[in-house]
Structures are given as structure tokens and as C-alpha cells.
C-alpha atoms as a printed R data frame, in Angstrom:
    type eleno elety resid chain resno       x       y      z
1   ATOM     1    CA   MET     A     1  34.600 -71.178 42.017
2   ATOM     2    CA   ASP     A     2  32.477 -71.935 45.092
3   ATOM     3    CA   ARG     A     3  28.834 -70.944 45.300
4   ATOM     4    CA   LEU     A     4  29.224 -67.905 47.566
5   ATOM     5    CA   GLN     A     5  32.046 -66.481 45.480
6   ATOM     6    CA   ALA     A     6  29.927 -67.010 42.366
7   ATOM     7    CA   MET     A     7  27.061 -65.118 44.006
8   ATOM     8    CA   THR     A     8  29.408 -62.270 44.922
9   ATOM     9    CA   THR     A     9  30.715 -62.145 41.365
10  ATOM    10    CA   PHE     A    10  27.228 -62.152 39.845
11  ATOM    11    CA   VAL     A    11  26.025 -59.326 42.124
12  ATOM    12    CA   ALA     A    12  29.107 -57.292 41.186
13  ATOM    13    CA   VAL     A    13  28.325 -57.709 37.474
14  ATOM    14    CA   VAL     A    14  24.730 -56.573 38.063
15  ATOM    15    CA   ASP     A    15  25.758 -53.585 40.184
16  ATOM    16    CA   CYS     A    16  28.587 -52.512 37.868
17  ATOM    17    CA   GLY     A    17  26.618 -53.092 34.687
18  ATOM    18    CA   GLY     A    18  29.274 -55.162 32.988
19  ATOM    19    CA   PHE     A    19  31.910 -57.887 33.279
20  ATOM    20    CA   ALA     A    20  34.981 -55.684 32.836
21  ATOM    21    CA   SER     A    21  33.956 -53.157 35.485
22  ATOM    22    CA   ALA     A    22  33.002 -55.974 37.891
23  ATOM    23    CA   ALA     A    23  36.385 -57.598 37.291
24  ATOM    24    CA   ARG     A    24  38.148 -54.351 38.199
25  ATOM    25    CA   GLN     A    25  36.069 -54.006 41.359
26  ATOM    26    CA   LEU     A    26  36.763 -57.607 42.403
27  ATOM    27    CA   ASN     A    27  40.434 -57.500 41.285
28  ATOM    28    CA   MET     A    28  39.808 -60.470 39.009
29  ATOM    29    CA   SER     A    29  40.339 -61.031 35.287
30  ATOM    30    CA   PRO     A    30  37.312 -60.496 33.007
31  ATOM    31    CA   PRO     A    31  37.429 -64.101 31.674
32  ATOM    32    CA   VAL     A    32  37.201 -65.457 35.228
33  ATOM    33    CA   VAL     A    33  34.184 -63.240 35.943
34  ATOM    34    CA   THR     A    34  32.501 -64.244 32.667
35  ATOM    35    CA   ARG     A    35  33.115 -67.930 33.330
36  ATOM    36    CA   ALA     A    36  31.761 -67.671 36.889
37  ATOM    37    CA   VAL     A    37  28.463 -66.213 35.701
38  ATOM    38    CA   ALA     A    38  28.189 -68.758 32.896
39  ATOM    39    CA   GLU     A    39  28.731 -71.619 35.357
40  ATOM    40    CA   LEU     A    40  26.139 -70.111 37.680
41  ATOM    41    CA   GLU     A    41  23.590 -69.922 34.857
42  ATOM    42    CA   GLU     A    42  24.343 -73.500 33.870
43  ATOM    43    CA   ARG     A    43  23.915 -74.767 37.422
44  ATOM    44    CA   LEU     A    44  20.620 -72.885 37.821
45  ATOM    45    CA   GLN     A    45  19.454 -73.675 34.291
46  ATOM    46    CA   LEU     A    46  18.414 -70.037 34.105
47  ATOM    47    CA   ARG     A    47  19.364 -67.013 32.002
48  ATOM    48    CA   LEU     A    48  20.467 -64.346 34.498
49  ATOM    49    CA   LEU     A    49  21.942 -61.780 32.123
50  ATOM    50    CA   THR     A    50  21.290 -60.673 28.568
51  ATOM    51    CA   ARG     A    51  24.549 -59.849 26.810
52  ATOM    52    CA   THR     A    52  25.109 -57.660 23.770
53  ATOM    53    CA   THR     A    53  28.276 -56.254 22.270
54  ATOM    54    CA   ARG     A    54  27.628 -52.943 24.027
55  ATOM    55    CA   MET     A    55  25.986 -53.722 27.354
56  ATOM    56    CA   VAL     A    56  24.839 -56.295 29.876
57  ATOM    57    CA   ARG     A    57  21.269 -56.296 31.167
58  ATOM    58    CA   VAL     A    58  19.889 -58.326 34.032
59  ATOM    59    CA   THR     A    59  16.833 -60.455 33.243
60  ATOM    60    CA   GLU     A    60  13.736 -60.423 35.440
61  ATOM    61    CA   ALA     A    61  14.759 -63.758 36.924
62  ATOM    62    CA   GLY     A    62  18.298 -62.455 37.320
63  ATOM    63    CA   ALA     A    63  17.091 -59.387 39.222
64  ATOM    64    CA   ARG     A    64  15.173 -61.587 41.663
65  ATOM    65    CA   TYR     A    65  18.171 -63.866 42.088
66  ATOM    66    CA   ALA     A    66  20.499 -60.882 42.630
67  ATOM    67    CA   GLU     A    67  18.194 -59.635 45.383
68  ATOM    68    CA   ASP     A    68  18.285 -63.055 47.060
69  ATOM    69    CA   CYS     A    69  22.073 -63.173 46.706
70  ATOM    70    CA   ARG     A    70  22.440 -59.769 48.357
71  ATOM    71    CA   ARG     A    71  20.334 -60.893 51.287
72  ATOM    72    CA   ILE     A    72  22.278 -64.138 51.691
73  ATOM    73    CA   LEU     A    73  25.658 -62.407 51.450
74  ATOM    74    CA   ALA     A    74  24.536 -59.726 53.917
75  ATOM    75    CA   ASP     A    75  23.422 -62.417 56.366
76  ATOM    76    CA   ILE     A    76  26.815 -64.078 56.086
77  ATOM    77    CA   ASP     A    77  28.563 -60.760 56.717
78  ATOM    78    CA   GLU     A    78  26.390 -60.149 59.776
79  ATOM    79    CA   ALA     A    79  27.107 -63.641 61.101
80  ATOM    80    CA   GLU     A    80  30.853 -63.187 60.668
81  ATOM    81    CA   ILE     A    81  30.747 -59.808 62.357
82  ATOM    82    CA   ALA     A    82  28.817 -61.199 65.314
83  ATOM    83    CA   ALA     A    83  31.145 -64.194 65.589
84  ATOM    84    CA   ALA     A    84  34.178 -61.925 65.551
85  ATOM    85    CA   GLY     A    85  32.768 -59.981 68.478
86  ATOM    86    CA   THR     A    86  32.917 -56.608 66.729
87  ATOM    87    CA   HIS     A    87  29.385 -55.708 67.882
88  ATOM    88    CA   GLY     A    88  28.072 -55.186 64.382
89  ATOM    89    CA   ALA     A    89  30.713 -52.793 63.064
90  ATOM    90    CA   PRO     A    90  29.402 -51.977 59.557
91  ATOM    91    CA   ARG     A    91  31.432 -52.731 56.468
92  ATOM    92    CA   GLY     A    92  30.889 -53.129 52.737
93  ATOM    93    CA   THR     A    93  29.428 -50.744 50.166
94  ATOM    94    CA   LEU     A    94  26.373 -48.608 50.881
95  ATOM    95    CA   HIS     A    95  24.322 -47.775 47.782
96  ATOM    96    CA   LEU     A    96  21.995 -44.813 48.136
97  ATOM    97    CA   THR     A    97  19.926 -42.460 45.997
98  ATOM    98    CA   ALA     A    98  18.255 -39.065 46.409
99  ATOM    99    CA   PRO     A    99  17.130 -36.119 44.262
100 ATOM   100    CA   VAL     A   100  20.100 -34.116 42.970
101 ATOM   101    CA   LEU     A   101  19.874 -30.993 45.120
102 ATOM   102    CA   PHE     A   102  18.600 -32.844 48.173
103 ATOM   103    CA   GLY     A   103  21.512 -35.250 47.895
104 ATOM   104    CA   HIS     A   104  23.967 -32.385 47.575
105 ATOM   105    CA   MET     A   105  22.526 -30.235 50.352
106 ATOM   106    CA   TYR     A   106  21.302 -32.709 52.965
107 ATOM   107    CA   VAL     A   107  22.441 -36.287 52.275
108 ATOM   108    CA   THR     A   108  26.123 -35.693 51.510
109 ATOM   109    CA   PRO     A   109  26.910 -34.009 54.865
110 ATOM   110    CA   VAL     A   110  25.345 -36.964 56.734
111 ATOM   111    CA   LEU     A   111  27.149 -39.449 54.527
112 ATOM   112    CA   ALA     A   112  30.508 -37.752 55.107
113 ATOM   113    CA   GLN     A   113  30.069 -38.069 58.885
114 ATOM   114    CA   TYR     A   114  28.947 -41.678 58.497
115 ATOM   115    CA   LEU     A   115  31.977 -42.662 56.394
116 ATOM   116    CA   GLN     A   116  34.325 -40.947 58.821
117 ATOM   117    CA   ARG     A   117  32.768 -42.864 61.697
118 ATOM   118    CA   TYR     A   118  32.802 -46.235 59.904
119 ATOM   119    CA   PRO     A   119  36.056 -46.558 57.926
120 ATOM   120    CA   GLU     A   120  35.237 -50.044 56.585
121 ATOM   121    CA   VAL     A   121  32.247 -48.762 54.593
122 ATOM   122    CA   ASP     A   122  32.376 -47.312 51.083
123 ATOM   123    CA   ALA     A   123  29.482 -45.485 49.417
124 ATOM   124    CA   GLN     A   124  28.051 -45.235 45.920
125 ATOM   125    CA   CYS     A   125  25.628 -42.332 45.435
126 ATOM   126    CA   LEU     A   126  23.055 -41.983 42.681
127 ATOM   127    CA   PHE     A   127  21.781 -38.407 42.945
128 ATOM   128    CA   ILE     A   128  19.221 -38.033 40.181
129 ATOM   129    CA   ASP     A   129  15.807 -36.411 39.723
130 ATOM   130    CA   ARG     A   130  13.901 -39.575 38.896
131 ATOM   131    CA   VAL     A   131  12.394 -42.439 40.867
132 ATOM   132    CA   VAL     A   132  14.984 -45.207 41.050
133 ATOM   133    CA   ASN     A   133  13.911 -48.863 41.127
134 ATOM   134    CA   MET     A   134  15.805 -49.883 44.247
135 ATOM   135    CA   MET     A   135  15.771 -53.599 43.527
136 ATOM   136    CA   GLU     A   136  16.800 -53.380 39.881
137 ATOM   137    CA   GLU     A   137  19.569 -50.854 40.560
138 ATOM   138    CA   GLY     A   138  20.853 -52.415 43.777
139 ATOM   139    CA   VAL     A   139  20.077 -49.431 46.014
140 ATOM   140    CA   ASP     A   140  20.095 -49.909 49.789
141 ATOM   141    CA   VAL     A   141  18.638 -46.567 50.891
142 ATOM   142    CA   ALA     A   142  16.584 -43.962 49.039
143 ATOM   143    CA   VAL     A   143  15.226 -40.525 49.898
144 ATOM   144    CA   ARG     A   144  11.820 -39.859 48.329
145 ATOM   145    CA   ILE     A   145   9.935 -36.564 48.360
146 ATOM   146    CA   ALA     A   146   6.364 -37.718 47.763
147 ATOM   147    CA   GLU     A   147   3.360 -39.459 49.204
148 ATOM   148    CA   LEU     A   148   4.266 -43.146 49.035
149 ATOM   149    CA   PRO     A   149   2.081 -45.916 47.630
150 ATOM   150    CA   ASP     A   150   1.760 -49.126 49.603
151 ATOM   151    CA   SER     A   151   4.787 -51.302 48.967
152 ATOM   152    CA   SER     A   152   7.154 -53.770 50.574
153 ATOM   153    CA   MET     A   153   9.640 -50.968 51.281
154 ATOM   154    CA   GLN     A   154  10.293 -49.801 54.833
155 ATOM   155    CA   ALA     A   155   9.752 -46.030 55.070
156 ATOM   156    CA   VAL     A   156  10.588 -43.518 57.788
157 ATOM   157    CA   ARG     A   157   9.107 -40.032 57.525
158 ATOM   158    CA   VAL     A   158  11.746 -37.396 58.255
159 ATOM   159    CA   GLY     A   159  10.253 -34.062 57.200
160 ATOM   160    CA   ARG     A   160   8.214 -32.204 54.648
161 ATOM   161    CA   VAL     A   161   8.639 -29.592 51.946
162 ATOM   162    CA   ARG     A   162   6.427 -27.103 50.137
163 ATOM   163    CA   LEU     A   163   6.296 -26.154 46.474
164 ATOM   164    CA   GLY     A   164   6.233 -22.374 46.198
165 ATOM   165    CA   LEU     A   165   7.358 -19.237 44.405
166 ATOM   166    CA   VAL     A   166  10.413 -17.138 45.242
167 ATOM   167    CA   ALA     A   167  12.026 -14.009 43.855
168 ATOM   168    CA   ALA     A   168  14.904 -11.714 44.730
169 ATOM   169    CA   PRO     A   169  14.089  -8.480 46.629
170 ATOM   170    CA   SER     A   170  15.561  -6.495 43.729
171 ATOM   171    CA   TYR     A   171  13.084  -8.036 41.294
172 ATOM   172    CA   LEU     A   172  10.112  -7.413 43.585
173 ATOM   173    CA   GLN     A   173  11.174  -3.808 44.149
174 ATOM   174    CA   ALA     A   174  11.357  -3.235 40.401
175 ATOM   175    CA   HIS     A   175   8.223  -5.152 39.354
176 ATOM   176    CA   GLY     A   176   6.017  -5.311 42.438
177 ATOM   177    CA   VAL     A   177   4.821  -8.252 44.524
178 ATOM   178    CA   PRO     A   178   2.109 -10.440 42.946
179 ATOM   179    CA   GLN     A   179  -0.981 -10.616 45.148
180 ATOM   180    CA   LYS     A   180  -2.846 -13.435 43.381
181 ATOM   181    CA   PRO     A   181  -1.975 -16.123 40.800
182 ATOM   182    CA   GLU     A   182  -3.470 -14.106 37.940
183 ATOM   183    CA   ASP     A   183  -0.842 -11.419 38.519
184 ATOM   184    CA   LEU     A   184   1.838 -13.799 37.202
185 ATOM   185    CA   ALA     A   185   0.659 -13.017 33.670
186 ATOM   186    CA   HIS     A   186   2.413  -9.647 34.084
187 ATOM   187    CA   HIS     A   187   5.620 -10.991 35.672
188 ATOM   188    CA   VAL     A   188   8.835 -12.576 34.443
189 ATOM   189    CA   THR     A   189   8.916 -16.280 35.336
190 ATOM   190    CA   ILE     A   190  11.651 -18.927 35.342
191 ATOM   191    CA   SER     A   191  10.874 -22.575 34.608
192 ATOM   192    CA   SER     A   192  13.016 -25.627 35.385
193 ATOM   193    CA   ALA     A   193  12.461 -29.114 34.004
194 ATOM   194    CA   GLY     A   194  13.143 -30.618 37.411
195 ATOM   195    CA   MET     A   195   9.942 -29.227 38.856
196 ATOM   196    CA   THR     A   196   8.099 -26.786 36.596
197 ATOM   197    CA   ALA     A   197   8.679 -27.366 32.903
198 ATOM   198    CA   GLN     A   198   4.938 -27.075 32.235
199 ATOM   199    CA   LEU     A   199   3.498 -23.725 31.173
200 ATOM   200    CA   GLU     A   200   0.693 -23.870 33.711
201 ATOM   201    CA   TRP     A   201   1.406 -23.489 37.397
202 ATOM   202    CA   ARG     A   202  -1.245 -24.753 39.774
203 ATOM   203    CA   PHE     A   203  -2.395 -23.079 42.971
204 ATOM   204    CA   ASN     A   204  -4.681 -23.796 45.903
205 ATOM   205    CA   VAL     A   205  -7.434 -21.173 45.745
206 ATOM   206    CA   ASN     A   206 -10.014 -21.578 48.505
207 ATOM   207    CA   GLY     A   207  -9.372 -25.311 48.647
208 ATOM   208    CA   ARG     A   208  -9.669 -25.821 44.896
209 ATOM   209    CA   THR     A   209  -6.971 -26.238 42.253
210 ATOM   210    CA   GLN     A   210  -6.577 -23.312 39.909
211 ATOM   211    CA   GLY     A   211  -4.197 -23.278 36.957
212 ATOM   212    CA   GLN     A   212  -2.362 -20.170 35.846
213 ATOM   213    CA   ARG     A   213  -0.659 -19.985 32.467
214 ATOM   214    CA   VAL     A   214   2.886 -18.626 32.511
215 ATOM   215    CA   ALA     A   215   5.274 -17.699 29.712
216 ATOM   216    CA   PRO     A   216   8.757 -18.298 31.165
217 ATOM   217    CA   ARG     A   217  11.435 -15.885 30.046
218 ATOM   218    CA   MET     A   218  13.966 -18.576 30.931
219 ATOM   219    CA   ARG     A   219  13.542 -22.338 30.737
220 ATOM   220    CA   THR     A   220  16.284 -24.558 32.118
221 ATOM   221    CA   THR     A   221  16.864 -28.251 32.712
222 ATOM   222    CA   THR     A   222  18.133 -27.900 36.293
223 ATOM   223    CA   ASN     A   223  16.721 -26.470 39.478
224 ATOM   224    CA   ASP     A   224  20.013 -24.956 40.611
225 ATOM   225    CA   SER     A   225  20.300 -22.844 37.451
226 ATOM   226    CA   ALA     A   226  16.721 -21.602 37.918
227 ATOM   227    CA   ILE     A   227  17.578 -20.647 41.488
228 ATOM   228    CA   SER     A   228  20.720 -18.840 40.314
229 ATOM   229    CA   ALA     A   229  18.635 -16.842 37.840
230 ATOM   230    CA   ALA     A   230  16.152 -15.920 40.559
231 ATOM   231    CA   LEU     A   231  19.013 -14.853 42.847
232 ATOM   232    CA   ALA     A   232  20.278 -12.608 40.040
233 ATOM   233    CA   GLY     A   233  16.921 -10.838 39.987
234 ATOM   234    CA   LEU     A   234  15.688 -12.164 36.643
235 ATOM   235    CA   GLY     A   235  12.223 -13.189 37.779
236 ATOM   236    CA   ILE     A   236  10.017 -15.510 39.824
237 ATOM   237    CA   ALA     A   237  10.950 -19.201 40.125
238 ATOM   238    CA   ARG     A   238   8.914 -22.111 41.458
239 ATOM   239    CA   GLN     A   239  10.915 -24.487 43.645
240 ATOM   240    CA   LEU     A   240  10.612 -26.862 46.571
241 ATOM   241    CA   SER     A   241  11.220 -25.109 49.872
242 ATOM   242    CA   TYR     A   242  14.308 -27.151 50.797
243 ATOM   243    CA   GLN     A   243  16.019 -26.111 47.552
244 ATOM   244    CA   VAL     A   244  15.861 -22.412 48.421
245 ATOM   245    CA   ALA     A   245  15.840 -22.604 52.230
246 ATOM   246    CA   PRO     A   246  19.364 -21.121 52.729
247 ATOM   247    CA   HIS     A   247  18.585 -18.212 50.391
248 ATOM   248    CA   VAL     A   248  15.224 -17.518 52.040
249 ATOM   249    CA   ALA     A   249  16.873 -17.630 55.463
250 ATOM   250    CA   SER     A   250  19.500 -15.107 54.355
251 ATOM   251    CA   GLY     A   251  16.941 -12.828 52.689
252 ATOM   252    CA   ALA     A   252  18.437 -13.318 49.213
253 ATOM   253    CA   LEU     A   253  15.093 -14.767 48.068
254 ATOM   254    CA   VAL     A   254  11.591 -13.915 49.253
255 ATOM   255    CA   PRO     A   255   8.567 -16.265 49.112
256 ATOM   256    CA   VAL     A   256   5.531 -14.919 47.268
257 ATOM   257    CA   LEU     A   257   1.923 -16.117 47.021
258 ATOM   258    CA   GLU     A   258   2.449 -18.385 50.037
259 ATOM   259    CA   GLU     A   259  -1.280 -18.371 50.856
260 ATOM   260    CA   TYR     A   260  -1.940 -20.181 47.564
261 ATOM   261    CA   GLU     A   261   0.429 -23.114 48.183
262 ATOM   262    CA   PHE     A   262  -0.777 -26.699 48.472
263 ATOM   263    CA   SER     A   263  -0.257 -28.891 51.524
264 ATOM   264    CA   PRO     A   264   3.359 -29.851 52.218
265 ATOM   265    CA   VAL     A   265   4.828 -32.990 50.628
266 ATOM   266    CA   PRO     A   266   6.428 -35.553 52.983
267 ATOM   267    CA   ILE     A   267  10.056 -36.683 52.845
268 ATOM   268    CA   HIS     A   268  10.765 -40.363 53.499
269 ATOM   269    CA   VAL     A   269  13.883 -42.452 53.916
270 ATOM   270    CA   LEU     A   270  13.306 -45.891 52.379
271 ATOM   271    CA   HIS     A   271  15.097 -49.208 52.575
272 ATOM   272    CA   ARG     A   272  14.267 -52.678 51.341
273 ATOM   273    CA   GLU     A   273  15.367 -55.023 54.085
274 ATOM   274    CA   GLY     A   274  13.000 -54.472 57.015
275 ATOM   275    CA   ARG     A   275  14.179 -56.097 60.224
276 ATOM   276    CA   ARG     A   276  16.852 -57.931 58.293
277 ATOM   277    CA   ALA     A   277  18.609 -54.717 57.295
278 ATOM   278    CA   THR     A   278  22.375 -54.980 57.481
279 ATOM   279    CA   GLN     A   279  24.282 -53.064 60.104
280 ATOM   280    CA   LYS     A   280  25.643 -50.608 57.546
281 ATOM   281    CA   VAL     A   281  22.096 -49.784 56.412
282 ATOM   282    CA   ARG     A   282  20.666 -49.538 59.939
283 ATOM   283    CA   ASN     A   283  23.457 -47.275 61.139
284 ATOM   284    CA   PHE     A   284  23.174 -44.938 58.151
285 ATOM   285    CA   ILE     A   285  19.395 -44.703 58.478
286 ATOM   286    CA   ASP     A   286  19.723 -43.888 62.185
287 ATOM   287    CA   MET     A   287  22.137 -41.039 61.405
288 ATOM   288    CA   ALA     A   288  20.126 -39.765 58.432
289 ATOM   289    CA   VAL     A   289  16.795 -39.778 60.256
290 ATOM   290    CA   GLU     A   290  18.234 -37.921 63.246
291 ATOM   291    CA   SER     A   291  19.936 -35.301 61.061
292 ATOM   292    CA   LEU     A   292  17.039 -34.712 58.661
293 ATOM   293    CA   ARG     A   293  14.410 -34.484 61.391
294 ATOM   294    CA   ALA     A   294  16.495 -31.884 63.217
295 ATOM   295    CA   ASN     A   295  16.907 -29.672 60.138
296 ATOM   296    CA   PRO     A   296  14.568 -26.658 60.343
297 ATOM   297    CA   ALA     A   297  14.498 -26.344 56.540
298 ATOM   298    CA   LEU     A   298  12.639 -29.662 56.335
299 ATOM   299    CA   ARG     A   299   9.870 -28.945 58.825
């Protein structure tokens, strides 16, 4: 197996998390894939993968090598595209990640348009409420809702969101509207692990942080179930503004205690490749940035 094919095979094993799944993706037999990686390790005199009977893990050196392989293979793709005169038509697999609800509500519609426009691109989406290590998990593009530390990642700010309280009009009519954080002690609250599993909610009171203990009547592991409970009139939920924007716009949910919210949190689109980003990454980022910046729910 030549060097470039070996690189492609190794990256597939890393991205798929195993030899059998990589073999299926590459339409190769598992023994051929296993032998290719073994020959690559022998040539490099380096352990790239740690194998057990149940899983395959990439070593630290293997992760760095996989990143270099991706860059080299992307450069080759770009060169072939340019030589063929296709003006950079994107192709390949786009790997992206975002928080669960944000991915569902705002990333998926952009991605659907992108895939329809560029039929030679496939997509793998990791929508999960945790910070994904883009290098280790082979992610091309990520959406992050947070202030970002300095890093080698390229970031484009596309909007902002607020963390606030919402309730259904029926609940507020029956129980009254809280006027200050202390009033929550006399209200039914809903807590979700995605944002507010703690029993103390924090507020901005005259520029200072004030904690307010709550005793949630309902605790749930997902934000969408907390929102559903709030829509049903159970109580007051604490969510990011984008998560409830359609319901607030329709009047199904009403913000409360808005004057005690903290400053908005920025939304960024990140990628790893800087100026060397592949055409598929550049084109998706262009579409995503335009769409997200134009969305009134993210302003």
C-alpha cells in the first residue's frame, strides 16, 4: 500500500474508532486495514494506536500524526480540484459539532442547504452538550457558546445569547410574576442538567452576583424536556435565549426577571485550519456565518 493510501486508511481508523468500521467506510477488508496501519507504524517506528479487545484508541503521537495526515490529504484534494479546473468545488466529508439544541434548531437547516448545493460532500454531525476536542475527534467545524480562551483555533463571532428565566402565561396567571430573585423561593422551578442542574441560580443584582437557592419540582437531563414542562405550565425554567426563542416569539413562554440577567454570551464558529482551510470547510463556514448572523434569535 502506498504512503498516501496508508495515511487515508489510518485517518479512517481514527475517525471511525476501529478497524472494522474503517474497513466498511473504505470498502476494504479488515485485515487489509489492520496490515496497513501496522506497516505505517513499522515505517515510522512509532505506536499510533493502542488496541484492546474492545476498542482502539489513538496515542498522543498518533493524534498529532492524524492531524498532519488530514492536512496533507486536504492539500492534495485541493491541488487536484484546482488542476481539474472545477474552481474549488468542495467534496469529501465535513465533520462538525454543536450543542444539541443549537445543532437541531440552527445548524441542521444550514447544513441541509449546504449539502443540497454541494452534492459531493457528506456530513458527520456530533451534536452534544460538551466541549469536543476538535483535533482528537477529527472535527472540522464547531459551534461554541462561550467566551473563548486564546488558542490556535480560528473563530468567527456570529451572535450572542442570554441565560434567563421563562414561564408559560398560564403559570404566571396562577402563581404571579416574580419581581426579584428572592421570590423564586415561593415558585415552582424546573432544572435541567444541560444548563441548571445546580440548586442555586445566580443573578446580576446591581452589578454583583447574587445566588438564589431553588428547590426544583422537576429535574431533567435535557433542556428540551425542561422547556416542554415549562410550556405545559408546570413552572419556571432557566434556559439560554436561543433555546426558547420560537416559544417567546409566539407568546407561549414569557421571560421573567430579565433585569437580573448577566451580560450575553457570544456564539462562535470555530475551525482549525486557518488560511489553509479546505474548500468544503470554507464554503460551509461562509454559509453558516451568514445564516447565523441574520437570525434575530441570536442577536
